[in-house]
All heavy atoms as a GROMACS GRO file, in nm:
protein
  594
    1MET      N    1   8.015  -2.811 -11.731
    1MET     CA    2   7.956  -2.685 -11.694
    1MET      C    3   8.041  -2.619 -11.586
    1MET      O    4   8.078  -2.682 -11.488
    1MET     CB    5   7.814  -2.708 -11.643
    1MET     CG    6   7.743  -2.581 -11.608
    1MET     SD    7   7.566  -2.606 -11.580
    1MET     CE    8   7.566  -2.630 -11.404
    2LYS      N    9   8.073  -2.494 -11.606
    2LYS     CA   10   8.153  -2.420 -11.510
    2LYS      C   11   8.068  -2.381 -11.390
    2LYS      O   12   7.955  -2.336 -11.405
    2LYS     CB   13   8.210  -2.294 -11.576
    2LYS     CG   14   8.309  -2.221 -11.492
    2LYS     CD   15   8.367  -2.104 -11.568
    2LYS     CE   16   8.463  -2.030 -11.479
    2LYS     NZ   17   8.520  -1.914 -11.546
    3LYS      N   18   8.122  -2.399 -11.269
    3LYS     CA   19   8.047  -2.365 -11.149
    3LYS      C   20   8.056  -2.215 -11.122
    3LYS      O   21   8.159  -2.153 -11.145
    3LYS     CB   22   8.103  -2.442 -11.029
    3LYS     CG   23   8.074  -2.589 -11.035
    3LYS     CD   24   8.114  -2.656 -10.907
    3LYS     CE   25   8.081  -2.803 -10.913
    3LYS     NZ   26   8.113  -2.871 -10.790
    4SER      N   27   7.948  -2.160 -11.072
    4SER     CA   28   7.944  -2.020 -11.033
    4SER      C   29   8.005  -2.006 -10.894
    4SER      O   30   7.998  -2.096 -10.813
    4SER     CB   31   7.801  -1.969 -11.030
    4SER     OG   32   7.743  -1.980 -11.157
    5LYS      N   33   8.063  -1.890 -10.868
    5LYS     CA   34   8.118  -1.861 -10.737
    5LYS      C   35   8.014  -1.780 -10.660
    5LYS      O   36   7.953  -1.689 -10.714
    5LYS     CB   37   8.248  -1.782 -10.750
    5LYS     CG   38   8.314  -1.751 -10.619
    5LYS     CD   39   8.443  -1.674 -10.641
    5LYS     CE   40   8.499  -1.633 -10.507
    5LYS     NZ   41   8.617  -1.549 -10.522
    6ILE      N   42   7.994  -1.815 -10.535
    6ILE     CA   43   7.895  -1.748 -10.452
    6ILE      C   44   7.962  -1.687 -10.331
    6ILE      O   45   8.044  -1.751 -10.266
    6ILE     CB   46   7.785  -1.846 -10.408
    6ILE    CG1   47   7.714  -1.902 -10.531
    6ILE    CG2   48   7.687  -1.778 -10.314
    6ILE    CD1   49   7.615  -2.011 -10.500
    7ASN      N   50   7.928  -1.562 -10.303
    7ASN     CA   51   7.982  -1.492 -10.188
    7ASN      C   52   7.866  -1.438 -10.104
    7ASN      O   53   7.773  -1.379 -10.159
    7ASN     CB   54   8.072  -1.376 -10.233
    7ASN     CG   55   8.135  -1.303 -10.116
    7ASN    OD1   56   8.181  -1.365 -10.022
    7ASN    ND2   57   8.137  -1.172 -10.124
    8TYR      N   58   7.871  -1.461  -9.974
    8TYR     CA   59   7.767  -1.410  -9.885
    8TYR      C   60   7.829  -1.320  -9.779
    8TYR      O   61   7.919  -1.360  -9.707
    8TYR     CB   62   7.690  -1.524  -9.817
    8TYR     CG   63   7.586  -1.476  -9.721
    8TYR    CD1   64   7.479  -1.398  -9.762
    8TYR    CD2   65   7.596  -1.509  -9.586
    8TYR    CE1   66   7.384  -1.353  -9.672
    8TYR    CE2   67   7.500  -1.464  -9.495
    8TYR     CZ   68   7.395  -1.386  -9.540
    8TYR     OH   69   7.301  -1.341  -9.451
    9ASP      N   70   7.782  -1.197  -9.772
    9ASP     CA   71   7.828  -1.100  -9.672
    9ASP      C   72   7.724  -1.099  -9.559
    9ASP      O   73   7.614  -1.046  -9.575
    9ASP     CB   74   7.839  -0.962  -9.736
    9ASP     CG   75   7.893  -0.856  -9.641
    9ASP    OD1   76   7.865  -0.864  -9.519
    9ASP    OD2   77   7.962  -0.765  -9.689
   10ARG      N   78   7.759  -1.161  -9.446
   10ARG     CA   79   7.665  -1.173  -9.334
   10ARG      C   80   7.628  -1.036  -9.274
   10ARG      O   81   7.513  -1.014  -9.238
   10ARG     CB   82   7.724  -1.261  -9.223
   10ARG     CG   83   7.718  -1.407  -9.254
   10ARG     CD   84   7.755  -1.490  -9.131
   10ARG     NE   85   7.772  -1.628  -9.166
   10ARG     CZ   86   7.673  -1.714  -9.180
   10ARG    NH1   87   7.550  -1.675  -9.162
   10ARG    NH2   88   7.697  -1.839  -9.212
   11LYS      N   89   7.725  -0.947  -9.264
   11LYS     CA   90   7.698  -0.815  -9.205
   11LYS      C   91   7.596  -0.737  -9.288
   11LYS      O   92   7.506  -0.674  -9.234
   11LYS     CB   93   7.826  -0.733  -9.192
   11LYS     CG   94   7.911  -0.770  -9.074
   11LYS     CD   95   8.024  -0.671  -9.059
   11LYS     CE   96   8.097  -0.695  -8.929
   11LYS     NZ   97   8.203  -0.597  -8.907
   12LYS      N   98   7.611  -0.740  -9.419
   12LYS     CA   99   7.522  -0.666  -9.508
   12LYS      C  100   7.404  -0.750  -9.555
   12LYS      O  101   7.311  -0.697  -9.614
   12LYS     CB  102   7.599  -0.613  -9.628
   12LYS     CG  103   7.704  -0.511  -9.591
   12LYS     CD  104   7.778  -0.461  -9.712
   12LYS     CE  105   7.885  -0.361  -9.673
   12LYS     NZ  106   7.962  -0.315  -9.788
   13ASP      N  107   7.409  -0.881  -9.529
   13ASP     CA  108   7.306  -0.976  -9.572
   13ASP      C  109   7.283  -0.970  -9.723
   13ASP      O  110   7.172  -0.962  -9.772
   13ASP     CB  111   7.175  -0.952  -9.496
   13ASP     CG  112   7.078  -1.069  -9.509
   13ASP    OD1  113   7.123  -1.182  -9.538
   13ASP    OD2  114   6.957  -1.047  -9.490
   14ILE      N  115   7.397  -0.974  -9.797
   14ILE     CA  116   7.393  -0.971  -9.943
   14ILE      C  117   7.459  -1.097  -9.997
   14ILE      O  118   7.570  -1.132  -9.958
   14ILE     CB  119   7.465  -0.847 -10.000
   14ILE    CG1  120   7.397  -0.719  -9.952
   14ILE    CG2  121   7.470  -0.853 -10.152
   14ILE    CD1  122   7.472  -0.592  -9.990
   15LEU      N  123   7.389  -1.164 -10.086
   15LEU     CA  124   7.442  -1.282 -10.153
   15LEU      C  125   7.476  -1.241 -10.296
   15LEU      O  126   7.393  -1.180 -10.365
   15LEU     CB  127   7.338  -1.394 -10.155
   15LEU     CG  128   7.384  -1.525 -10.218
   15LEU    CD1  129   7.467  -1.604 -10.116
   15LEU    CD2  130   7.266  -1.608 -10.261
   16TYR      N  131   7.599  -1.270 -10.340
   16TYR     CA  132   7.640  -1.237 -10.477
   16TYR      C  133   7.679  -1.365 -10.547
   16TYR      O  134   7.760  -1.443 -10.497
   16TYR     CB  135   7.757  -1.138 -10.479
   16TYR     CG  136   7.783  -1.088 -10.619
   16TYR    CD1  137   7.710  -0.982 -10.671
   16TYR    CD2  138   7.878  -1.149 -10.701
   16TYR    CE1  139   7.731  -0.938 -10.801
   16TYR    CE2  140   7.899  -1.106 -10.830
   16TYR     CZ  141   7.825  -0.999 -10.879
   16TYR     OH  142   7.845  -0.957 -11.007
   17ILE      N  143   7.621  -1.387 -10.664
   17ILE     CA  144   7.652  -1.505 -10.745
   17ILE      C  145   7.729  -1.457 -10.867
   17ILE      O  146   7.676  -1.382 -10.950
   17ILE     CB  147   7.524  -1.578 -10.787
   17ILE    CG1  148   7.441  -1.616 -10.664
   17ILE    CG2  149   7.559  -1.701 -10.872
   17ILE    CD1  150   7.301  -1.662 -10.695
   18PHE      N  151   7.856  -1.497 -10.877
   18PHE     CA  152   7.940  -1.463 -10.991
   18PHE      C  153   7.911  -1.562 -11.103
   18PHE      O  154   7.932  -1.682 -11.087
   18PHE     CB  155   8.089  -1.473 -10.955
   18PHE     CG  156   8.132  -1.378 -10.847
   18PHE    CD1  157   8.123  -1.413 -10.714
   18PHE    CD2  158   8.182  -1.253 -10.880
   18PHE    CE1  159   8.163  -1.327 -10.613
   18PHE    CE2  160   8.223  -1.166 -10.779
   18PHE     CZ  161   8.213  -1.203 -10.646
   19LEU      N  162   7.863  -1.514 -11.215
   19LEU     CA  163   7.832  -1.602 -11.327
   19LEU      C  164   7.948  -1.613 -11.425
   19LEU      O  165   7.973  -1.720 -11.481
   19LEU     CB  166   7.707  -1.552 -11.400
   19LEU     CG  167   7.581  -1.542 -11.314
   19LEU    CD1  168   7.468  -1.478 -11.394
   19LEU    CD2  169   7.541  -1.678 -11.262
   20ARG      N  170   8.016  -1.502 -11.447
   20ARG     CA  171   8.132  -1.498 -11.537
   20ARG      C  172   8.210  -1.371 -11.510
   20ARG      O  173   8.156  -1.277 -11.452
   20ARG     CB  174   8.089  -1.505 -11.683
   20ARG     CG  175   8.015  -1.380 -11.730
   20ARG     CD  176   7.967  -1.385 -11.872
   20ARG     NE  177   7.861  -1.481 -11.875
   20ARG     CZ  178   7.834  -1.562 -11.976
   20ARG    NH1  179   7.900  -1.553 -12.086
   20ARG    NH2  180   7.738  -1.649 -11.972
   21SER      N  181   8.333  -1.366 -11.555
   21SER     CA  182   8.411  -1.244 -11.536
   21SER      C  183   8.368  -1.139 -11.637
   21SER      O  184   8.319  -1.172 -11.746
   21SER     CB  185   8.561  -1.273 -11.549
   21SER     OG  186   8.589  -1.320 -11.679
   22GLY      N  187   8.385  -1.016 -11.601
   22GLY     CA  188   8.349  -0.906 -11.689
   22GLY      C  189   8.329  -0.779 -11.610
   22GLY      O  190   8.324  -0.780 -11.487
   23ILE      N  191   8.316  -0.670 -11.682
   23ILE     CA  192   8.294  -0.540 -11.620
   23ILE      C  193   8.147  -0.504 -11.636
   23ILE      O  194   8.092  -0.511 -11.745
   23ILE     CB  195   8.384  -0.433 -11.686
   23ILE    CG1  196   8.531  -0.469 -11.663
   23ILE    CG2  197   8.353  -0.295 -11.631
   23ILE    CD1  198   8.628  -0.384 -11.740
   24GLU      N  199   8.088  -0.465 -11.526
   24GLU     CA  200   7.946  -0.429 -11.529
   24GLU      C  201   7.923  -0.304 -11.612
   24GLU      O  202   7.984  -0.200 -11.589
   24GLU     CB  203   7.895  -0.405 -11.387
   24GLU     CG  204   7.750  -0.364 -11.382
   24GLU     CD  205   7.702  -0.323 -11.244
   24GLU    OE1  206   7.764  -0.364 -11.144
   24GLU    OE2  207   7.605  -0.248 -11.238
   25GLU      N  208   7.838  -0.315 -11.713
   25GLU     CA  209   7.801  -0.202 -11.797
   25GLU      C  210   7.663  -0.149 -11.761
   25GLU      O  211   7.634  -0.032 -11.779
   25GLU     CB  212   7.804  -0.241 -11.945
   25GLU     CG  213   7.942  -0.266 -11.998
   25GLU     CD  214   8.026  -0.139 -12.009
   25GLU    OE1  215   7.973  -0.033 -12.046
   25GLU    OE2  216   8.146  -0.148 -11.976
   26ARG      N  217   7.579  -0.240 -11.715
   26ARG     CA  218   7.445  -0.201 -11.674
   26ARG      C  219   7.390  -0.305 -11.578
   26ARG      O  220   7.448  -0.412 -11.563
   26ARG     CB  221   7.352  -0.185 -11.795
   26ARG     CG  222   7.312  -0.314 -11.861
   26ARG     CD  223   7.208  -0.292 -11.972
   26ARG     NE  224   7.151  -0.417 -12.016
   26ARG     CZ  225   7.043  -0.476 -11.965
   26ARG    NH1  226   6.978  -0.419 -11.866
   26ARG    NH2  227   6.998  -0.590 -12.013
   27PHE      N  228   7.281  -0.272 -11.514
   27PHE     CA  229   7.215  -0.367 -11.426
   27PHE      C  230   7.064  -0.355 -11.443
   27PHE      O  231   7.014  -0.255 -11.494
   27PHE     CB  232   7.256  -0.348 -11.280
   27PHE     CG  233   7.211  -0.218 -11.220
   27PHE    CD1  234   7.087  -0.207 -11.159
   27PHE    CD2  235   7.293  -0.106 -11.225
   27PHE    CE1  236   7.046  -0.086 -11.104
   27PHE    CE2  237   7.252   0.014 -11.170
   27PHE     CZ  238   7.128   0.024 -11.110
   28GLU      N  239   6.995  -0.459 -11.400
   28GLU     CA  240   6.850  -0.462 -11.408
   28GLU      C  241   6.796  -0.513 -11.275
   28GLU      O  242   6.838  -0.618 -11.227
   28GLU     CB  243   6.807  -0.556 -11.521
   28GLU     CG  244   6.659  -0.571 -11.536
   28GLU     CD  245   6.620  -0.666 -11.649
   28GLU    OE1  246   6.709  -0.732 -11.707
   28GLU    OE2  247   6.501  -0.674 -11.677
   29ASP      N  248   6.704  -0.437 -11.217
   29ASP     CA  249   6.639  -0.480 -11.095
   29ASP      C  250   6.524  -0.572 -11.131
   29ASP      O  251   6.429  -0.530 -11.197
   29ASP     CB  252   6.586  -0.360 -11.016
   29ASP     CG  253   6.697  -0.273 -10.958
   29ASP    OD1  254   6.802  -0.329 -10.922
   29ASP    OD2  255   6.677  -0.152 -10.948
   30LEU      N  256   6.535  -0.699 -11.091
   30LEU     CA  257   6.428  -0.795 -11.119
   30LEU      C  258   6.317  -0.781 -11.015
   30LEU      O  259   6.201  -0.812 -11.042
   30LEU     CB  260   6.481  -0.937 -11.118
   30LEU     CG  261   6.586  -0.971 -11.223
   30LEU    CD1  262   6.623  -1.118 -11.214
   30LEU    CD2  263   6.537  -0.937 -11.362
   31SER      N  264   6.356  -0.739 -10.896
   31SER     CA  265   6.261  -0.714 -10.788
   31SER      C  266   6.328  -0.617 -10.692
   31SER      O  267   6.440  -0.571 -10.717
   31SER     CB  268   6.224  -0.844 -10.716
   31SER     OG  269   6.332  -0.891 -10.639
   32LYS      N  270   6.261  -0.587 -10.583
   32LYS     CA  271   6.315  -0.495 -10.483
   32LYS      C  272   6.450  -0.542 -10.429
   32LYS      O  273   6.537  -0.461 -10.399
   32LYS     CB  274   6.214  -0.482 -10.369
   32LYS     CG  275   6.255  -0.392 -10.257
   32LYS     CD  276   6.146  -0.380 -10.154
   32LYS     CE  277   6.176  -0.473 -10.040
   32LYS     NZ  278   6.082  -0.461  -9.928
   33ASN      N  279   6.471  -0.673 -10.422
   33ASN     CA  280   6.592  -0.728 -10.360
   33ASN      C  281   6.684  -0.804 -10.454
   33ASN      O  282   6.786  -0.855 -10.410
   33ASN     CB  283   6.553  -0.821 -10.245
   33ASN     CG  284   6.491  -0.746 -10.129
   33ASN    OD1  285   6.548  -0.649 -10.082
   33ASN    ND2  286   6.375  -0.789 -10.085
   34ILE      N  287   6.650  -0.815 -10.582
   34ILE     CA  288   6.732  -0.895 -10.674
   34ILE      C  289   6.772  -0.812 -10.795
   34ILE      O  290   6.688  -0.756 -10.865
   34ILE     CB  291   6.657  -1.022 -10.719
   34ILE    CG1  292   6.620  -1.107 -10.597
   34ILE    CG2  293   6.742  -1.102 -10.818
   34ILE    CD1  294   6.536  -1.228 -10.628
   35THR      N  295   6.904  -0.806 -10.818
   35THR     CA  296   6.960  -0.729 -10.928
   35THR      C  297   7.050  -0.819 -11.012
   35THR      O  298   7.129  -0.896 -10.958
   35THR     CB  299   7.044  -0.611 -10.873
   35THR    OG1  300   6.960  -0.528 -10.794
   35THR    CG2  301   7.106  -0.529 -10.984
   36VAL      N  302   7.039  -0.807 -11.144
   36VAL     CA  303   7.127  -0.880 -11.236
   36VAL      C  304   7.219  -0.778 -11.301
   36VAL      O  305   7.175  -0.673 -11.348
   36VAL     CB  306   7.047  -0.956 -11.344
   36VAL    CG1  307   7.141  -1.027 -11.440
   36VAL    CG2  308   6.951  -1.055 -11.282
   37GLU      N  309   7.349  -0.810 -11.304
   37GLU     CA  310   7.449  -0.722 -11.366
   37GLU      C  311   7.488  -0.780 -11.502
   37GLU      O  312   7.503  -0.902 -11.516
   37GLU     CB  313   7.571  -0.711 -11.276
   37GLU     CG  314   7.539  -0.652 -11.141
   37GLU     CD  315   7.654  -0.657 -11.044
   37GLU    OE1  316   7.748  -0.736 -11.063
   37GLU    OE2  317   7.649  -0.581 -10.945
   38TYR      N  318   7.507  -0.691 -11.601
   38TYR     CA  319   7.538  -0.732 -11.738
   38TYR      C  320   7.668  -0.668 -11.786
   38TYR      O  321   7.702  -0.555 -11.746
   38TYR     CB  322   7.427  -0.689 -11.833
   38TYR     CG  323   7.294  -0.754 -11.804
   38TYR    CD1  324   7.203  -0.695 -11.717
   38TYR    CD2  325   7.259  -0.875 -11.864
   38TYR    CE1  326   7.081  -0.754 -11.689
   38TYR    CE2  327   7.137  -0.934 -11.836
   38TYR     CZ  328   7.049  -0.875 -11.750
   38TYR     OH  329   6.927  -0.934 -11.723
   39ASP      N  330   7.739  -0.738 -11.876
   39ASP     CA  331   7.860  -0.684 -11.935
   39ASP      C  332   7.827  -0.605 -12.063
   39ASP      O  333   7.709  -0.588 -12.097
   39ASP     CB  334   7.963  -0.794 -11.961
   39ASP     CG  335   7.921  -0.895 -12.068
   39ASP    OD1  336   7.820  -0.872 -12.138
   39ASP    OD2  337   7.990  -0.998 -12.080
   40LYS      N  338   7.930  -0.561 -12.136
   40LYS     CA  339   7.909  -0.479 -12.255
   40LYS      C  340   7.838  -0.554 -12.368
   40LYS      O  341   7.780  -0.493 -12.457
   40LYS     CB  342   8.041  -0.421 -12.305
   40LYS     CG  343   8.140  -0.525 -12.355
   40LYS     CD  344   8.268  -0.460 -12.399
   40LYS     CE  345   8.365  -0.567 -12.447
   40LYS     NZ  346   8.492  -0.509 -12.487
   41ASN      N  347   7.843  -0.688 -12.364
   41ASN     CA  348   7.774  -0.769 -12.465
   41ASN      C  349   7.634  -0.810 -12.420
   41ASN      O  350   7.572  -0.896 -12.480
   41ASN     CB  351   7.856  -0.894 -12.498
   41ASN     CG  352   7.990  -0.857 -12.559
   41ASN    OD1  353   7.998  -0.773 -12.647
   41ASN    ND2  354   8.096  -0.919 -12.510
   42ASP      N  355   7.589  -0.750 -12.311
   42ASP     CA  356   7.458  -0.775 -12.254
   42ASP      C  357   7.442  -0.919 -12.203
   42ASP      O  358   7.333  -0.974 -12.201
   42ASP     CB  359   7.346  -0.740 -12.352
   42ASP     CG  360   7.225  -0.680 -12.284
   42ASP    OD1  361   7.242  -0.615 -12.180
   42ASP    OD2  362   7.114  -0.702 -12.332
   43LYS      N  363   7.553  -0.977 -12.161
   43LYS     CA  364   7.553  -1.110 -12.100
   43LYS      C  365   7.553  -1.093 -11.948
   43LYS      O  366   7.627  -1.008 -11.896
   43LYS     CB  367   7.677  -1.190 -12.139
   43LYS     CG  368   7.694  -1.212 -12.288
   43LYS     CD  369   7.614  -1.329 -12.332
   43LYS     CE  370   7.647  -1.357 -12.479
   43LYS     NZ  371   7.565  -1.455 -12.535
   44PRO      N  372   7.473  -1.170 -11.876
   44PRO     CA  373   7.474  -1.157 -11.730
   44PRO      C  374   7.606  -1.203 -11.671
   44PRO      O  375   7.661  -1.305 -11.711
   44PRO     CB  376   7.358  -1.247 -11.685
   44PRO     CG  377   7.329  -1.337 -11.799
   44PRO     CD  378   7.378  -1.269 -11.923
   45ILE      N  379   7.660  -1.121 -11.579
   45ILE     CA  380   7.787  -1.156 -11.514
   45ILE      C  381   7.770  -1.183 -11.365
   45ILE      O  382   7.857  -1.242 -11.302
   45ILE     CB  383   7.894  -1.048 -11.536
   45ILE    CG1  384   7.849  -0.913 -11.482
   45ILE    CG2  385   7.934  -1.039 -11.682
   45ILE    CD1  386   7.958  -0.806 -11.481
   46GLY      N  387   7.657  -1.138 -11.308
   46GLY     CA  388   7.636  -1.160 -11.166
   46GLY      C  389   7.494  -1.132 -11.123
   46GLY      O  390   7.420  -1.060 -11.190
   47ILE      N  391   7.460  -1.191 -11.010
   47ILE     CA  392   7.328  -1.170 -10.950
   47ILE      C  393   7.350  -1.130 -10.805
   47ILE      O  394   7.423  -1.197 -10.731
   47ILE     CB  395   7.243  -1.298 -10.956
   47ILE    CG1  396   7.224  -1.343 -11.100
   47ILE    CG2  397   7.108  -1.276 -10.886
   47ILE    CD1  398   7.163  -1.480 -11.114
   48GLU      N  399   7.289  -1.021 -10.765
   48GLU     CA  400   7.300  -0.970 -10.629
   48GLU      C  401   7.164  -0.984 -10.561
   48GLU      O  402   7.063  -0.943 -10.618
   48GLU     CB  403   7.340  -0.822 -10.635
   48GLU     CG  404   7.436  -0.781 -10.532
   48GLU     CD  405   7.492  -0.641 -10.558
   48GLU    OE1  406   7.450  -0.573 -10.653
   48GLU    OE2  407   7.578  -0.602 -10.480
   49ILE      N  408   7.165  -1.044 -10.443
   49ILE     CA  409   7.041  -1.061 -10.367
   49ILE      C  410   7.057  -0.990 -10.234
   49ILE      O  411   7.136  -1.031 -10.149
   49ILE     CB  412   7.008  -1.210 -10.346
   49ILE    CG1  413   6.997  -1.280 -10.482
   49ILE    CG2  414   6.878  -1.225 -10.266
   49ILE    CD1  415   6.978  -1.429 -10.474
   50PHE      N  416   6.982  -0.881 -10.219
   50PHE     CA  417   6.984  -0.803 -10.096
   50PHE      C  418   6.884  -0.864  -9.997
   50PHE      O  419   6.785  -0.924 -10.038
   50PHE     CB  420   6.946  -0.657 -10.124
   50PHE     CG  421   7.040  -0.590 -10.221
   50PHE    CD1  422   7.013  -0.590 -10.357
   50PHE    CD2  423   7.156  -0.530 -10.175
   50PHE    CE1  424   7.100  -0.530 -10.447
   50PHE    CE2  425   7.244  -0.470 -10.264
   50PHE     CZ  426   7.215  -0.470 -10.400
   51ASN      N  427   6.910  -0.848  -9.868
   51ASN     CA  428   6.826  -0.909  -9.765
   51ASN      C  429   6.812  -1.059  -9.792
   51ASN      O  430   6.703  -1.116  -9.786
   51ASN     CB  431   6.689  -0.841  -9.758
   51ASN     CG  432   6.700  -0.694  -9.728
   51ASN    OD1  433   6.768  -0.655  -9.634
   51ASN    ND2  434   6.638  -0.612  -9.809
   52ALA      N  435   6.925  -1.121  -9.822
   52ALA     CA  436   6.927  -1.260  -9.868
   52ALA      C  437   6.862  -1.358  -9.770
   52ALA      O  438   6.790  -1.448  -9.812
   52ALA     CB  439   7.070  -1.303  -9.897
   53SER      N  440   6.886  -1.340  -9.642
   53SER     CA  441   6.828  -1.435  -9.546
   53SER      C  442   6.676  -1.425  -9.545
   53SER      O  443   6.608  -1.524  -9.522
   53SER     CB  444   6.885  -1.413  -9.406
   53SER     OG  445   6.856  -1.283  -9.359
   54GLU      N  446   6.623  -1.308  -9.572
   54GLU     CA  447   6.478  -1.290  -9.580
   54GLU      C  448   6.424  -1.344  -9.712
   54GLU      O  449   6.324  -1.416  -9.715
   54GLU     CB  450   6.445  -1.141  -9.568
   54GLU     CG  451   6.298  -1.109  -9.578
   54GLU     CD  452   6.272  -0.959  -9.576
   54GLU    OE1  453   6.337  -0.887  -9.499
   54GLU    OE2  454   6.187  -0.915  -9.654
   55VAL      N  455   6.491  -1.311  -9.822
   55VAL     CA  456   6.446  -1.352  -9.956
   55VAL      C  457   6.456  -1.504  -9.974
   55VAL      O  458   6.363  -1.567 -10.025
   55VAL     CB  459   6.529  -1.280 -10.065
   55VAL    CG1  460   6.496  -1.334 -10.204
   55VAL    CG2  461   6.504  -1.130 -10.060
   56LEU      N  462   6.566  -1.561  -9.931
   56LEU     CA  463   6.591  -1.704  -9.954
   56LEU      C  464   6.552  -1.791  -9.836
   56LEU      O  465   6.543  -1.912  -9.849
   56LEU     CB  466   6.738  -1.727  -9.988
   56LEU     CG  467   6.789  -1.649 -10.108
   56LEU    CD1  468   6.938  -1.670 -10.126
   56LEU    CD2  469   6.715  -1.688 -10.234
   57GLY      N  470   6.535  -1.730  -9.721
   57GLY     CA  471   6.500  -1.806  -9.601
   57GLY      C  472   6.624  -1.833  -9.519
   57GLY      O  473   6.726  -1.878  -9.571
   58GLU      N  474   6.615  -1.807  -9.391
   58GLU     CA  475   6.731  -1.826  -9.302
   58GLU      C  476   6.778  -1.970  -9.298
   58GLU      O  477   6.895  -1.996  -9.279
   58GLU     CB  478   6.696  -1.779  -9.160
   58GLU     CG  479   6.714  -1.631  -9.143
   58GLU     CD  480   6.714  -1.590  -8.997
   58GLU    OE1  481   6.781  -1.657  -8.917
   58GLU    OE2  482   6.647  -1.493  -8.967
   59LYS      N  483   6.688  -2.066  -9.320
   59LYS     CA  484   6.728  -2.206  -9.312
   59LYS      C  485   6.832  -2.240  -9.418
   59LYS      O  486   6.913  -2.330  -9.399
   59LYS     CB  487   6.607  -2.298  -9.324
   59LYS     CG  488   6.536  -2.293  -9.455
   59LYS     CD  489   6.414  -2.383  -9.454
   59LYS     CE  490   6.343  -2.373  -9.587
   59LYS     NZ  491   6.222  -2.449  -9.589
   60VAL      N  492   6.835  -2.167  -9.528
   60VAL     CA  493   6.936  -2.190  -9.632
   60VAL      C  494   7.075  -2.163  -9.578
   60VAL      O  495   7.170  -2.237  -9.602
   60VAL     CB  496   6.909  -2.101  -9.756
   60VAL    CG1  497   7.025  -2.107  -9.854
   60VAL    CG2  498   6.780  -2.142  -9.824
   61PHE      N  499   7.090  -2.057  -9.499
   61PHE     CA  500   7.220  -2.016  -9.449
   61PHE      C  501   7.263  -2.094  -9.326
   61PHE      O  502   7.380  -2.095  -9.291
   61PHE     CB  503   7.220  -1.865  -9.421
   61PHE     CG  504   7.192  -1.786  -9.546
   61PHE    CD1  505   7.065  -1.740  -9.573
   61PHE    CD2  506   7.291  -1.764  -9.638
   61PHE    CE1  507   7.038  -1.670  -9.689
   61PHE    CE2  508   7.266  -1.694  -9.755
   61PHE     CZ  509   7.139  -1.647  -9.780
   62LYS      N  510   7.169  -2.158  -9.259
   62LYS     CA  511   7.201  -2.236  -9.140
   62LYS      C  512   7.197  -2.386  -9.166
   62LYS      O  513   7.221  -2.465  -9.077
   62LYS     CB  514   7.103  -2.201  -9.027
   62LYS     CG  515   7.117  -2.058  -8.981
   62LYS     CD  516   7.021  -2.027  -8.870
   62LYS     CE  517   7.039  -1.884  -8.823
   62LYS     NZ  518   6.945  -1.848  -8.718
   63SER      N  519   7.169  -2.426  -9.287
   63SER     CA  520   7.154  -2.567  -9.321
   63SER      C  521   7.288  -2.639  -9.316
   63SER      O  522   7.389  -2.589  -9.367
   63SER     CB  523   7.095  -2.579  -9.462
   63SER     OG  524   7.093  -2.715  -9.500
   64PRO      N  525   7.291  -2.760  -9.259
   64PRO     CA  526   7.414  -2.838  -9.257
   64PRO      C  527   7.441  -2.906  -9.392
   64PRO      O  528   7.549  -2.959  -9.414
   64PRO     CB  529   7.388  -2.943  -9.148
   64PRO     CG  530   7.240  -2.959  -9.147
   64PRO     CD  531   7.184  -2.823  -9.184
   65GLN      N  532   7.342  -2.903  -9.481
   65GLN     CA  533   7.357  -2.967  -9.611
   65GLN      C  534   7.456  -2.889  -9.696
   65GLN      O  535   7.460  -2.766  -9.693
   65GLN     CB  536   7.224  -2.975  -9.685
   65GLN     CG  537   7.122  -3.062  -9.618
   65GLN     CD  538   6.989  -3.058  -9.692
   65GLN    OE1  539   6.958  -2.963  -9.760
   65GLN    NE2  540   6.912  -3.164  -9.677
   66LYS      N  541   7.531  -2.962  -9.778
   66LYS     CA  542   7.628  -2.898  -9.867
   66LYS      C  543   7.557  -2.828  -9.982
   66LYS      O  544   7.591  -2.717 -10.020
   66LYS     CB  545   7.727  -3.002  -9.919
   66LYS     CG  546   7.839  -2.942 -10.001
   66LYS     CD  547   7.942  -3.044 -10.038
   66LYS     CE  548   8.054  -2.979 -10.116
   66LYS     NZ  549   8.156  -3.074 -10.153
   67ASN      N  550   7.459  -2.893 -10.040
   67ASN     CA  551   7.384  -2.838 -10.153
   67ASN      C  552   7.240  -2.813 -10.111
   67ASN      O  553   7.172  -2.904 -10.064
   67ASN     CB  554   7.386  -2.934 -10.273
   67ASN     CG  555   7.524  -2.954 -10.325
   67ASN    OD1  556   7.599  -2.858 -10.345
   67ASN    ND2  557   7.562  -3.079 -10.347
   68VAL      N  558   7.196  -2.691 -10.127
   68VAL     CA  559   7.059  -2.655 -10.092
   68VAL      C  560   6.993  -2.595 -10.214
   68VAL      O  561   7.047  -2.505 -10.276
   68VAL     CB  562   7.058  -2.553  -9.976
   68VAL    CG1  563   6.917  -2.512  -9.943
   68VAL    CG2  564   7.128  -2.608  -9.853
   69GLN      N  565   6.877  -2.648 -10.253
   69GLN     CA  566   6.803  -2.593 -10.364
   69GLN      C  567   6.701  -2.495 -10.313
   69GLN      O  568   6.636  -2.519 -10.212
   69GLN     CB  569   6.733  -2.702 -10.443
   69GLN     CG  570   6.829  -2.794 -10.515
   69GLN     CD  571   6.756  -2.895 -10.601
   69GLN    OE1  572   6.636  -2.907 -10.596
   69GLN    NE2  573   6.831  -2.967 -10.682
   70ILE      N  574   6.690  -2.382 -10.383
   70ILE     CA  575   6.595  -2.280 -10.343
   70ILE      C  576   6.516  -2.235 -10.464
   70ILE      O  577   6.564  -2.240 -10.577
   70ILE     CB  578   6.665  -2.160 -10.278
   70ILE    CG1  579   6.778  -2.110 -10.369
   70ILE    CG2  580   6.716  -2.192 -10.141
   70ILE    CD1  581   6.844  -1.985 -10.323
   71ALA      N  582   6.395  -2.191 -10.442
   71ALA     CA  583   6.312  -2.134 -10.549
   71ALA      C  584   6.288  -1.989 -10.518
   71ALA      O  585   6.255  -1.953 -10.406
   71ALA     CB  586   6.180  -2.210 -10.557
   72ILE      N  587   6.310  -1.906 -10.617
   72ILE     CA  588   6.292  -1.761 -10.600
   72ILE      C  589   6.172  -1.718 -10.682
   72ILE      O  590   6.160  -1.749 -10.796
   72ILE     CB  591   6.416  -1.682 -10.641
   72ILE    CG1  592   6.534  -1.724 -10.556
   72ILE    CG2  593   6.394  -1.534 -10.629
   72ILE    CD1  594   6.665  -1.664 -10.596
   0.00000   0.00000   0.00000
């Protein structure tokens, strides 16, 4: 299984999960703070989480653990 790449912008408090390469053709807001981006074949290519520290909990970003499981 290919691992996803995750990027967190502390200044903007946005977490982006890269699922696969592709050009965004459309997006869908799953909630006020969570957006999924899709390519031309309607396959998800990324997930954007706004206000990530609030949505996921600050302890996720300050945790010394390498792997942290979260439920959204």
